[in-house]
N, C-alpha and C positions, 0 to 999 in steps of 0.2 A: 099491223098493216090494215089499210083501209080497203073496204070492198066497194067496187063501183057497180051498182045495179046487180049485186049478187055474183058478179064475175070478177075473178082475180086477174090482174095484169100478169101476163106470162112471166115477165121478169120478176114480178113480186112473188109469184108462186114458186119460182125456182129459188129465189132467195130464201123463202120460207122453208123449202125442203132442205137447203143447205144448213139453215139454222138448226133444224131438227136433227139433222145428221151430226152436226157439231156437238149438240147437247148430248146425244147418245154416245158419241166418241169420247167426250169428256168424262162421262160416267164410267165407261169401260176403262179408260186410262186410269181414272182414280182407283177403280177396283184393283187393277193390275199393280199400280204403284203401292197401294196399301197392302197388297197381298191378301186381301179379304174377299171371300166369295160373294156373299149377298148382304154384307153388313153396311152397305153404303146408304146413307139417308138422303 
């Protein structure tokens, strides 16, 4: 995402937050599906 004068576009920052949430969710889902506690790389 490009920053404009150091400020994020509100929509951009929201999209970024959702991206981060999605990444975390995917990691958690992978852990659950694999049935492994902390062995995910």
